[in-house]
C-alpha positions in Angstrom: -13.8 56.5 92.7 -14.2 54.0 89.8 -12.4 50.7 91.0 -9.7 49.0 89.4 -12.3 45.9 88.0 -14.3 48.5 86.7 -12.1 50.9 84.6 -11.0 47.5 83.3 -14.6 46.6 82.1 -14.7 50.1 81.2 -11.3 50.0 79.5 -12.6 46.7 77.6 -16.4 48.3 76.4 -14.1 51.1 74.6 -12.1 48.3 72.8 -15.2 46.3 71.9 -16.6 49.5 70.5 -13.9 50.7 68.6 -13.3 46.7 67.0 -16.9 46.9 66.1 -16.8 49.8 63.9 -13.8 48.3 62.2 -14.5 46.0 59.3 -12.6 42.9 59.6 -9.9 42.1 56.7 -7.9 39.3 56.1 -4.5 39.1 57.2 -6.7 41.3 60.6 -6.0 39.8 63.9 -9.6 37.5 64.9 -11.3 39.3 67.8 -11.0 37.3 71.0 -13.9 36.6 73.6 -15.1 34.3 76.0 -18.7 32.6 75.6 -20.8 29.9 76.8 -21.7 27.0 73.9 -23.2 24.1 73.8 -20.2 22.3 74.8 -19.2 24.5 77.6 -17.5 28.0 78.2 -14.3 28.9 75.6 -11.7 31.2 75.7 -11.7 31.5 71.6 -7.9 31.5 70.7 -7.4 28.7 73.8 -10.0 26.6 71.9 -8.5 27.2 68.6 -5.0 26.1 70.1 -2.6 25.3 67.4 -5.2 24.1 64.4 -6.9 25.8 62.0 -11.0 27.1 62.2 -13.6 28.1 61.0 -16.4 30.5 62.6 -19.7 30.4 61.0 -22.4 33.0 62.0 -26.6 32.5 62.3 -29.1 35.2 62.7 -31.3 33.6 64.2 -32.5 29.8 65.6 -34.6 27.7 63.8 -34.1 29.5 60.2 -34.6 26.8 57.5 -31.6 27.6 55.1 -29.5 27.5 58.8 -30.5 24.1 59.4 -29.8 23.1 56.2 -26.3 24.2 56.3 -26.0 23.0 60.3 -26.7 19.6 59.3 -24.3 19.5 56.2 -21.6 20.7 58.7 -22.3 18.0 60.8 -21.8 15.4 57.8 -18.3 17.3 56.6 -16.8 17.3 60.0 -14.4 14.0 59.5 -13.0 16.1 56.9 -12.7 19.3 58.4 -10.8 16.5 61.4 -8.8 15.3 58.8 -7.9 19.0 57.9 -6.6 19.7 61.4 -9.3 22.6 61.2 -12.4 23.0 64.2 -15.9 24.4 63.4 -17.8 26.4 65.2 -20.9 28.3 64.7 -22.3 30.9 66.3 -26.1 32.1 66.9 -27.2 35.3 68.4 -30.1 33.4 70.8 -29.5 31.7 74.2 -27.2 28.4 74.7 -30.3 26.4 76.1 -31.8 27.0 72.5 -29.6 25.8 70.7 -29.8 22.3 72.5 -33.3 22.3 71.1 -32.5 23.4 68.0 -29.9 20.6 67.4 -32.8 18.2 68.1 -34.8 19.7 65.0 -31.6 19.4 62.7 -31.3 16.0 63.3 -34.7 15.4 62.5 -34.7 17.3 59.0 -31.4 16.9 57.8 -30.7 13.4 59.9 -26.9 14.9 61.6 -27.4 16.9 64.6 -24.6 19.0 65.4 -20.9 17.8 66.5 -19.7 21.0 67.3 -19.6 23.9 69.3 -22.5 26.4 69.1 -22.0 30.0 70.7 -24.6 31.4 72.1 -24.8 35.4 71.5 -27.9 37.0 72.9 -26.0 40.1 73.9 -24.9 40.5 70.3 -21.5 40.9 72.4 -19.4 38.9 69.3 -21.3 39.6 66.2 -20.4 43.5 67.0 -16.8 43.1 68.2 -16.6 40.3 64.3 -18.4 43.6 62.8 -21.2 41.6 61.7 -23.6 43.6 63.9 -23.2 47.5 64.0 -22.1 48.9 67.4 -25.8 50.3 67.7 -27.5 47.3 67.2 -30.1 46.9 70.4 -28.1 44.3 72.6 -31.3 42.2 73.7 -31.5 39.1 70.9 -35.2 38.0 72.5 -36.8 41.6 70.5 -34.9 41.3 67.2 -35.5 38.8 64.1 -33.4 37.2 61.9 -34.3 40.1 59.4 -32.6 42.3 62.1 -29.5 40.5 61.8 -29.4 39.3 58.3 -25.7 40.2 58.5 -24.9 37.9 60.9 -24.1 35.5 57.9 -20.9 35.0 57.7 -17.8 32.0 57.1 -14.7 33.0 58.9 -11.5 30.4 58.0 -9.1 31.4 60.6 -5.5 29.9 61.1 -3.4 28.5 63.6 -1.8 32.4 64.1 -5.1 33.8 64.8 -5.3 36.0 61.6 -8.6 35.7 59.4 -7.2 33.8 56.3 -10.6 33.9 54.8 -14.0 35.8 54.7 -17.4 34.6 52.9 -20.6 36.5 53.7 -23.9 35.1 52.1 -27.5 37.1 51.7 -30.3 34.8 54.1 -31.7 33.1 51.0 -28.5 31.6 49.8 -27.1 28.8 51.4 -23.1 28.7 52.0 -20.5 26.6 49.8 -18.9 24.3 52.6 -17.2 22.3 50.0 -15.6 25.2 48.9 -14.8 26.0 52.2 -12.6 23.1 52.2 -11.3 23.5 48.8 -10.3 26.7 49.9 -8.9 25.2 53.1 -6.4 23.1 51.4 -5.4 25.6 48.9 -4.7 27.9 52.0 -2.9 25.0 54.2 -0.8 24.1 51.0 0.6 27.7 50.1 1.2 28.3 54.0 3.7 25.6 54.0 5.2 26.0 50.1 5.7 29.3 48.5 3.0 28.2 45.5 -0.4 29.5 44.6 -3.3 28.0 43.5 -5.0 28.4 40.2 -8.7 29.3 39.5 -11.3 26.4 40.6 -8.2 24.4 41.9 -8.4 21.3 43.8 -6.3 19.0 46.4 -3.4 17.1 43.6 -4.1 19.0 40.4 -1.0 21.4 39.4 -0.1 25.0 40.9 1.8 27.9 40.1 5.4 27.6 41.3 7.6 31.0 41.6 5.4 33.2 44.2 7.7 34.0 46.8 10.5 32.8 45.4 14.3 34.5 46.2 17.0 34.2 43.6 19.6 31.9 45.2 16.9 30.7 47.5 16.6 27.1 47.9 13.0 24.8 49.2 12.4 21.8 48.4 9.6 21.3 45.9 7.2 17.9 46.9 6.8 15.7 44.2 2.7 16.2 44.0 3.3 19.5 43.2 5.2 18.8 39.6 2.8 19.5 36.4 2.9 21.9 33.8 2.9 25.6 34.3 -0.6 26.5 34.2 0.1 30.4 34.1 2.4 32.4 31.0 5.8 33.0 33.0 5.0 37.0 32.3 2.6 36.5 35.2 4.2 34.5 37.6 8.3 34.7 39.3 11.0 33.7 37.2 13.9 33.5 39.8 16.0 31.1 39.4 15.0 27.6 41.1 16.3 24.9 42.4 15.5 20.9 43.0 12.8 19.2 41.8 11.5 23.0 40.1 14.5 23.6 38.0 12.4 22.2 35.6 9.9 24.3 36.0 12.3 27.4 35.5 13.6 26.7 32.4 10.0 26.6 30.9 9.1 29.6 32.2 12.1 31.6 30.6 10.8 29.7 27.7 7.2 30.7 28.0 8.6 34.0 28.9 10.6 34.0 25.3 7.3 32.8 23.2 4.9 35.7 24.9 7.5 38.2 24.0 7.9 36.9 20.3 3.6 36.9 20.0 
Protein backbone atom coordinates (compact mmCIF):
# COMPACT_ATOMS: atom_id res chain seq x y z
CA UNK A 1 0.00 0.00 0.00
CA UNK A 2 1.17 3.52 -0.79
CA UNK A 3 0.64 5.98 2.05
CA UNK A 4 -0.87 9.45 1.72
CA UNK A 5 2.54 11.13 1.96
CA UNK A 6 4.00 8.95 -0.79
CA UNK A 7 0.97 9.64 -3.00
CA UNK A 8 1.31 13.39 -2.42
CA UNK A 9 5.02 13.30 -3.21
CA UNK A 10 4.37 11.26 -6.34
CA UNK A 11 1.70 13.71 -7.51
CA UNK A 12 3.98 16.67 -6.84
CA UNK A 13 6.68 14.96 -8.88
CA UNK A 14 4.23 14.47 -11.75
CA UNK A 15 3.14 18.11 -11.50
CA UNK A 16 6.74 19.30 -11.54
CA UNK A 17 7.51 17.19 -14.59
CA UNK A 18 4.43 18.54 -16.36
CA UNK A 19 5.42 22.12 -15.56
CA UNK A 20 8.96 21.56 -16.77
CA UNK A 21 7.66 20.36 -20.12
CA UNK A 22 5.89 23.66 -20.69
CA UNK A 23 7.43 26.95 -21.67
CA UNK A 24 6.46 29.76 -19.33
CA UNK A 25 4.79 32.72 -20.96
CA UNK A 26 3.82 36.23 -19.95
CA UNK A 27 0.60 36.01 -17.96
CA UNK A 28 1.32 32.56 -16.51
CA UNK A 29 1.33 32.08 -12.76
CA UNK A 30 4.93 31.89 -11.56
CA UNK A 31 5.66 28.33 -10.40
CA UNK A 32 5.71 28.23 -6.61
CA UNK A 33 8.41 26.40 -4.68
CA UNK A 34 10.15 26.05 -1.35
CA UNK A 35 13.92 26.34 -1.30
CA UNK A 36 16.98 27.08 0.78
CA UNK A 37 18.53 30.49 0.22
CA UNK A 38 21.40 32.47 1.66
CA UNK A 39 18.81 34.17 3.90
CA UNK A 40 17.04 31.02 5.02
CA UNK A 41 14.31 28.78 3.66
CA UNK A 42 11.54 30.50 1.71
CA UNK A 43 8.17 29.68 0.20
CA UNK A 44 8.39 31.72 -3.00
CA UNK A 45 4.85 33.12 -3.26
CA UNK A 46 4.78 33.94 0.44
CA UNK A 47 8.19 35.61 0.12
CA UNK A 48 6.88 37.86 -2.67
CA UNK A 49 3.84 38.89 -0.60
CA UNK A 50 2.31 42.08 -2.01
CA UNK A 51 5.52 43.20 -3.71
CA UNK A 52 6.84 42.89 -7.23
CA UNK A 53 9.77 40.52 -7.69
CA UNK A 54 12.71 39.89 -10.00
CA UNK A 55 14.14 36.37 -10.18
CA UNK A 56 17.36 36.08 -12.18
CA UNK A 57 19.21 32.81 -12.67
CA UNK A 58 22.81 31.65 -13.14
CA UNK A 59 24.21 28.44 -14.68
CA UNK A 60 27.05 28.01 -12.18
CA UNK A 61 28.80 29.80 -9.34
CA UNK A 62 31.99 31.80 -9.99
CA UNK A 63 31.21 32.38 -13.68
CA UNK A 64 32.77 35.76 -14.62
CA UNK A 65 29.79 37.39 -16.38
CA UNK A 66 27.41 36.41 -13.58
CA UNK A 67 29.86 37.75 -11.02
CA UNK A 68 29.61 41.23 -12.57
CA UNK A 69 25.81 40.98 -12.71
CA UNK A 70 25.39 40.00 -9.06
CA UNK A 71 27.58 42.88 -7.92
CA UNK A 72 25.71 45.37 -10.10
CA UNK A 73 22.34 44.18 -8.80
CA UNK A 74 23.58 44.70 -5.25
CA UNK A 75 24.50 48.28 -6.14
CA UNK A 76 21.09 48.85 -7.76
CA UNK A 77 19.08 47.31 -4.92
CA UNK A 78 17.99 50.70 -3.43
CA UNK A 79 16.33 51.50 -6.78
CA UNK A 80 14.40 48.23 -6.66
CA UNK A 81 13.47 48.85 -3.01
CA UNK A 82 12.10 52.26 -3.96
CA UNK A 83 9.79 50.56 -6.47
CA UNK A 84 8.62 47.88 -3.98
CA UNK A 85 10.47 45.19 -5.94
CA UNK A 86 12.19 42.25 -4.23
CA UNK A 87 15.29 40.74 -5.85
CA UNK A 88 16.22 37.08 -5.67
CA UNK A 89 18.98 35.21 -7.49
CA UNK A 90 19.25 31.52 -8.30
CA UNK A 91 22.26 29.37 -9.08
CA UNK A 92 22.34 25.62 -9.51
CA UNK A 93 25.07 25.21 -6.90
CA UNK A 94 24.40 24.60 -3.17
CA UNK A 95 23.75 27.53 -0.83
CA UNK A 96 26.99 27.07 1.12
CA UNK A 97 28.94 27.75 -2.08
CA UNK A 98 26.93 30.93 -2.65
CA UNK A 99 28.48 32.39 0.50
CA UNK A 100 31.97 31.76 -0.89
CA UNK A 101 30.98 33.32 -4.19
CA UNK A 102 29.65 36.39 -2.36
CA UNK A 103 33.14 37.08 -0.99
CA UNK A 104 34.58 36.93 -4.49
CA UNK A 105 31.84 39.22 -5.81
CA UNK A 106 32.50 41.82 -3.14
CA UNK A 107 36.25 41.69 -3.73
CA UNK A 108 35.99 42.12 -7.51
CA UNK A 109 32.84 44.25 -7.88
CA UNK A 110 32.82 46.28 -4.66
CA UNK A 111 29.37 45.01 -3.63
CA UNK A 112 28.31 41.67 -2.16
CA UNK A 113 24.80 40.34 -2.85
CA UNK A 114 22.40 42.01 -0.40
CA UNK A 115 19.45 39.88 -1.47
CA UNK A 116 18.78 36.12 -1.16
CA UNK A 117 20.39 33.59 -3.48
CA UNK A 118 18.56 30.31 -4.07
CA UNK A 119 20.46 27.02 -4.15
CA UNK A 120 19.14 24.60 -6.77
CA UNK A 121 21.61 21.69 -6.75
CA UNK A 122 19.00 19.16 -7.89
CA UNK A 123 17.87 21.51 -10.72
CA UNK A 124 14.28 21.19 -9.50
CA UNK A 125 13.46 24.89 -9.77
CA UNK A 126 15.32 25.39 -13.05
CA UNK A 127 13.23 22.58 -14.55
CA UNK A 128 9.94 23.80 -13.09
CA UNK A 129 10.58 27.25 -14.58
CA UNK A 130 11.40 25.82 -18.01
CA UNK A 131 15.06 26.82 -17.94
CA UNK A 132 16.24 23.21 -18.28
CA UNK A 133 14.56 20.14 -19.82
CA UNK A 134 12.98 17.60 -17.51
CA UNK A 135 15.56 15.01 -18.59
CA UNK A 136 18.49 17.10 -17.33
CA UNK A 137 20.70 15.28 -14.84
CA UNK A 138 19.70 16.29 -11.32
CA UNK A 139 23.21 16.47 -9.83
CA UNK A 140 24.60 19.99 -10.28
CA UNK A 141 28.13 18.97 -9.22
CA UNK A 142 28.43 16.82 -12.35
CA UNK A 143 27.33 19.60 -14.71
CA UNK A 144 29.32 22.48 -16.15
CA UNK A 145 28.16 26.04 -16.80
CA UNK A 146 27.86 25.12 -20.48
CA UNK A 147 25.52 22.26 -19.55
CA UNK A 148 23.31 24.83 -17.82
CA UNK A 149 23.77 27.69 -20.28
CA UNK A 150 19.98 28.16 -20.64
CA UNK A 151 19.78 29.08 -16.94
CA UNK A 152 20.33 32.76 -17.80
CA UNK A 153 16.84 34.19 -17.36
CA UNK A 154 15.29 37.28 -15.84
CA UNK A 155 11.66 36.99 -14.70
CA UNK A 156 9.59 39.93 -13.50
CA UNK A 157 6.67 38.80 -11.34
CA UNK A 158 3.78 40.99 -10.19
CA UNK A 159 2.06 41.03 -6.78
CA UNK A 160 -0.61 38.80 -8.38
CA UNK A 161 2.17 36.18 -8.86
CA UNK A 162 1.80 36.42 -12.64
CA UNK A 163 4.85 36.59 -14.91
CA UNK A 164 5.02 40.05 -16.47
CA UNK A 165 8.24 39.76 -18.50
CA UNK A 166 10.89 37.19 -19.43
CA UNK A 167 14.41 37.94 -20.66
CA UNK A 168 16.78 35.15 -21.77
CA UNK A 169 20.48 35.96 -22.22
CA UNK A 170 23.42 33.98 -23.61
CA UNK A 171 26.34 33.24 -21.31
CA UNK A 172 28.63 35.66 -23.14
CA UNK A 173 26.39 38.74 -22.81
CA UNK A 174 25.90 40.51 -19.50
CA UNK A 175 22.35 41.45 -18.60
CA UNK A 176 21.11 45.03 -18.71
CA UNK A 177 19.52 45.64 -15.31
CA UNK A 178 18.96 49.32 -16.05
CA UNK A 179 16.56 48.07 -18.73
CA UNK A 180 14.89 45.84 -16.13
CA UNK A 181 14.26 48.94 -13.99
CA UNK A 182 12.90 50.81 -17.01
CA UNK A 183 10.50 47.97 -17.78
CA UNK A 184 9.35 47.81 -14.16
CA UNK A 185 8.55 51.54 -14.27
CA UNK A 186 6.44 50.92 -17.37
CA UNK A 187 4.74 47.83 -15.95
CA UNK A 188 3.84 49.53 -12.70
CA UNK A 189 2.51 52.62 -14.48
CA UNK A 190 0.48 50.71 -17.06
CA UNK A 191 -0.92 48.39 -14.41
CA UNK A 192 -2.25 51.37 -12.46
CA UNK A 193 -3.45 53.48 -15.41
CA UNK A 194 -4.92 52.59 -18.80
CA UNK A 195 -1.94 53.85 -20.77
CA UNK A 196 0.91 52.40 -22.81
CA UNK A 197 4.53 53.52 -23.06
CA UNK A 198 6.21 54.18 -26.44
CA UNK A 199 9.62 53.12 -27.65
CA UNK A 200 12.55 53.83 -25.28
CA UNK A 201 10.16 55.40 -22.75
CA UNK A 202 11.59 56.47 -19.41
CA UNK A 203 9.84 57.51 -16.21
CA UNK A 204 8.35 61.00 -16.49
CA UNK A 205 8.11 61.02 -20.28
CA UNK A 206 4.92 61.16 -22.38
CA UNK A 207 2.72 58.10 -22.64
CA UNK A 208 0.01 56.87 -24.99
CA UNK A 209 -3.45 57.52 -23.58
CA UNK A 210 -6.43 55.58 -24.84
CA UNK A 211 -5.48 51.97 -24.17
CA UNK A 212 -8.32 50.16 -22.42
CA UNK A 213 -10.68 53.14 -22.18
CA UNK A 214 -14.33 52.36 -22.73
CA UNK A 215 -16.85 54.83 -24.03
CA UNK A 216 -18.40 56.73 -21.17
CA UNK A 217 -15.94 55.43 -18.60
CA UNK A 218 -14.33 58.11 -16.47
CA UNK A 219 -10.80 57.79 -15.15
CA UNK A 220 -8.66 60.45 -13.57
CA UNK A 221 -5.43 60.90 -15.50
CA UNK A 222 -2.58 62.22 -13.33
CA UNK A 223 -1.08 65.51 -14.41
CA UNK A 224 2.33 63.94 -15.06
CA UNK A 225 0.77 61.86 -17.81
CA UNK A 226 -0.33 64.91 -19.77
CA UNK A 227 1.57 65.83 -22.91
CA UNK A 228 1.39 65.55 -26.70
CA UNK A 229 -0.01 62.27 -28.00
CA UNK A 230 3.02 60.30 -29.24
CA UNK A 231 1.16 58.24 -31.87
CA UNK A 232 -1.29 58.95 -34.66
CA UNK A 233 -4.80 58.25 -33.48
CA UNK A 234 -5.42 55.55 -36.07
CA UNK A 235 -2.93 53.48 -34.04
CA UNK A 236 -4.49 54.28 -30.68
CA UNK A 237 -7.97 54.13 -29.22
CA UNK A 238 -10.16 57.19 -29.92
CA UNK A 239 -12.92 56.53 -27.39
CA UNK A 240 -14.49 59.44 -25.56
CA UNK A 241 -12.31 60.40 -22.61
CA UNK A 242 -13.10 62.80 -19.80
CA UNK A 243 -11.30 65.04 -17.35
CA UNK A 244 -7.63 65.67 -17.98
CA UNK A 245 -7.68 63.34 -20.99
CA UNK A 246 -10.40 65.24 -22.89
CA UNK A 247 -7.85 67.31 -24.78
CA UNK A 248 -6.18 64.14 -25.97
CA UNK A 249 -9.46 62.85 -27.37
CA UNK A 250 -9.79 66.01 -29.45
CA UNK A 251 -6.16 65.74 -30.58
CA UNK A 252 -6.57 62.05 -31.45
CA UNK A 253 -9.61 62.81 -33.61
CA UNK A 254 -7.87 65.75 -35.30
CA UNK A 255 -4.88 63.54 -36.11
CA UNK A 256 -7.18 60.83 -37.39
CA UNK A 257 -8.82 63.20 -39.87
CA UNK A 258 -5.41 64.46 -40.98
CA UNK A 259 -4.16 60.89 -41.42
CA UNK A 260 -7.15 60.02 -43.57
CA UNK A 261 -6.52 63.03 -45.84
CA UNK A 262 -2.92 61.93 -46.55
